[in-house]
N, C-alpha and C positions, 0 to 999 in steps of 0.2 A: 505494499501501499504506500501511495507517494503523499507526504503532507504537502499543501500548496498553499494555505493561508497561514501566511507569519508575520508574526510580530518581532523587530527585533529591537533590543533594549540596550544602551550604553553606547551611543555612537555620538562623536564629537567630530564634523569633519573638518575644522579647523585647527584641530588639536595635534599635530604631528605625532604627540607621542601615544594616541589613541589607536590600538590596533583594529577597532571596528571599522574606523575611516577607510582604513586601508584594506580591508577585505569587502566593502561595500560595494564596489562596482561589480564585481563578481555574482552579489547576490542580486542586483539591480539587472544585471543583462540575462538572468535564467528565469524558468517561466514561474516561477513564484509570485503569489499574491502577495507582495511585502508591503508591511508598513512599520513605521519608523514611528517608536515610541520616544518623546521628547518633553521634559519637564517645561511646565508654564513658565514663561519669562526668560526662556532661555534664548541667548542670541545666537545659537546654532545655526547653521547654514546647511543645507542640503541639497544636491544636484537636483535639476530642473525634472520635474516628473515624479519625483520622489513622493509617495504617500506619507504624511507627517500627521499623527495626532498627538496634541498636547494633553498633558495631566499634570495634577498635583500630587500624584503618588499615593493619593488617598486609597484605601481598600475599595470602596464604591467606586470611584473613578476608573480605577485599572480592570474591576471585574466589568464594566460597562462595556470597556475597550478590547477586552478578551474574549468577551462571548463571541462564539462563532469560529474563533480562532483556531487552526490546527494546531500549531506547535509557536512556542516562543525560543527565542536564541537570545542568550544573555553575553555581551562584549563588556559589563561592567567590572573596573579593576577590584582587587583584592579586598581594597579597603571599603568597598561598598555590597560585602556579602549579606549583611543585614538588610540593605534594600533590596537584594535578589530573593532573600527568602520570603519578604512581604509579596516579591512578584511571583513568586512560586503558589503561595498561601492563596492570591487571588487567582490565578491560574488554575488552582484545582477546583475553585467554588465556581469560576466561569467554562469548566468542561473542556479545557484544554487537553489534548492528548500528549503532546510530546514536550519536554523542556531539556534546551541544550545550554547547561550551567556555563558559566564562564570559566573553562579550564583551560585547553588549546594548550602550549607550551609543556612544561613537565608534567609527569607523571604525580600528581598530589596523593594518590590512593598508595603509593609506594613506602613502605615503613622505611625502606634505607633513604630514598628521596627527601622524607622529612626528617630524618635523621639529619642528613647535609645540609637540609635547609630549613631550619624549625618553622621560620615565619609561615612555612605553607601549611602548618597544622591545622589553621581555620577551613582552609580550603577542603582537606580532609574531611574535617568533622561536618562541613557543610556539605560534602559529598553524600557522606554517610547518612545525614539527615535525609536528604533528596531519594536516596534509594530506598528510605525507610517507607517514603508515601509510593512506591512503585504500583502499589494496588490501585490507586487514583490516577497516579500521571507517570507515564512512563517517562523517562529520561537517557541520553547519550551523552556521555561524557569524551570530546573529540582531542585526543592528544596529539599533539603536532610536531612536539620538539621546539627548540628556539626559532625564532621567525629572522629566518636566516638574511633575506635581502635588506629589511629593515634592520637589524643588528649589525650587519657589514657596514653600512652606511656610518652608524654611529658608534662603530669600533666597540660594539659589544662582544665579539668574538677574538678579540686580541688583535686586530688588523687596523693600523692607522693611516686610511687611504692618502693622507696630504701628505706626511712623512715617508710614506713607503716602507713602515717598520711593524713587523710582524713580531709579537709577543706570544712565544709559545710557552703553552703550559705542559708540564711535565712530558716535555721532548714532543708535543704536537701530534703525538700517534695514536691520542685515543678517538676512538670512533665515536661520532655522535649522530644523533640523527634531527635532521630540520628542516623545515618548510618554507616557501617563499609567501608572501602574505598573499596574493591571489590564489594561491594553492589551498590555503585556510578557507578562503571564500569558495573553493570549488568544492572541496571536502564538506564543507556544510550542507551546502546544495545536495552533495552525492548523499549523506547521511539520512536528508528529509525523504529523498527519492528512494532509499530502502530502507525505510523506518520498520519493518518488522524483521531484517536480519539484526538492525542495529539498537534493537530494543535493549533498555537496562541493562548497560555495559559500556566499558572502555572501549573505543575505537582509536587503533593508533593508526596515523596515516604521515605522509612523508613528502617531501620534494626529492630529497637524498639522503644517503648515510654516509658521512665522510670524516675527514679528519681535517687537523690545522693545517699538517704537512700537504695534503691534497689541495686544500684552497690554496695556499701560497704558491705553489707549483702552478697553478691556475691564475693567480694576481701577477706572476713573473711573467708568464708567457704571454697575457693579454696585454700586459704595460710595454713588455721589452724590456724590462729592466731587473736588476740585480736587487732584491730588500735587503734591507738591513733586518737581524734578528735578534732578539732577547729572550734568553730563557729565564722562566721562572718556574717556581713549585705551586701546584696546587692548594698547598698547604699555607704557604706564605699569603698567598690571595686570598684565601679563605678567613684567617687570621686578621688581614686586614679590612675586609668586609665587615667582620664579626666588631672590630674597634670601634669604624665608623657608625655601625648602627647603634653601638653603646653610647655613641656622642651624640646620636639624635642624627646622624646623616643619613638618613631613609633611604633616598634614590641611591646615591654612590655606594654605600654599604650591602644594601638589597642586589646592586647589580654585580658586585664583586663575589658576595656569595654564591649567588648565582650562576657565574662565571666558572668558578671553581668546581660546581656541580658539572656544569656541561663539559668542560672539557677536563677536567681530573682523570687522573688514570684508574678511576674505580670504574669507568664507563657506566654510569646508570642512566646517561642518555642515549645510548644506543638500544633503541627499541627492537631492532629485528630480532631480538632474542625473546620477546615479553611473550605471554601465553596468547595466544591467537594470532599472532605476528603483526605484520601490517597489512592493513586493509586496502590498499591502492587498488588490487587486481578486484576485488568483490565488489568495490565502487564504481570502478571504470576510470580511476584517478590514473594518470600517467606519471611517471617520475621525471625530474627535469635534469636538466645539465647544469653543472655548477660553472663551466666555462661561459655557458650563454646567460647566467644569471648574474657572474662578474661584469660581463660585456653590458649589461642592463645596468648594474649599479653604478659602473662609471661612464654609463653613456656612451658607449664606445660601439 
């Protein structure tokens, strides 16, 4: 069964740090009947033709909007899990069939991942709570690995595009699964299309599984230049991140701890070995090329 009437929550188009804005084009060009939920008074600007409904996020307002909808897709940040829970509760009362929580990225259901990134614990608790409601609202958590093209631009995978410097973590040999932002959008559409197969479980998708050394080789080939390399341990990055978190430097500290998780020698972000494997083939999603992604990011 395909779920067509979909409400999208948590998109700020003019905010470069909001992953929802990056996946929105794929959702808009699909055959979904898409409604974007936006807070009353918000200055958010959406693409022409997008169907936007304003809400004060009261329960009555949310229920009224969600009645008749097949699914809700959340792109809310981790700090808004309380708001996401309100939307789930309204979705249940409105008779919505499927909820896709704002997971993506790392597998926050994994105890090993939680041990490495303790601030993911609220996401795990929320996912456990959502699963407890599956008799009245089905769910799918889409796990994509880090957002590769977005992170490459921002230096979040250890590559400084401006200085052509690669910071190799634990030798740069750790394999990690990653997705480009458009692929995340395609994964959402595919999960809604294959709603029976993806019901009440984690679904792992990817653009590719790679290593820092493979990405470095691609960058050097495409730029035609030898890059400077700096070696660092994941332990040092994790300790630095934890220190910054302790000082209240939330964004920088959190990014460092996640970087240690993704690139560290434990390989916890290599999703090719998870139970059930990668879902690309079952969902009709093609893997992507690292070289083509690098060219696109560099606008070459």
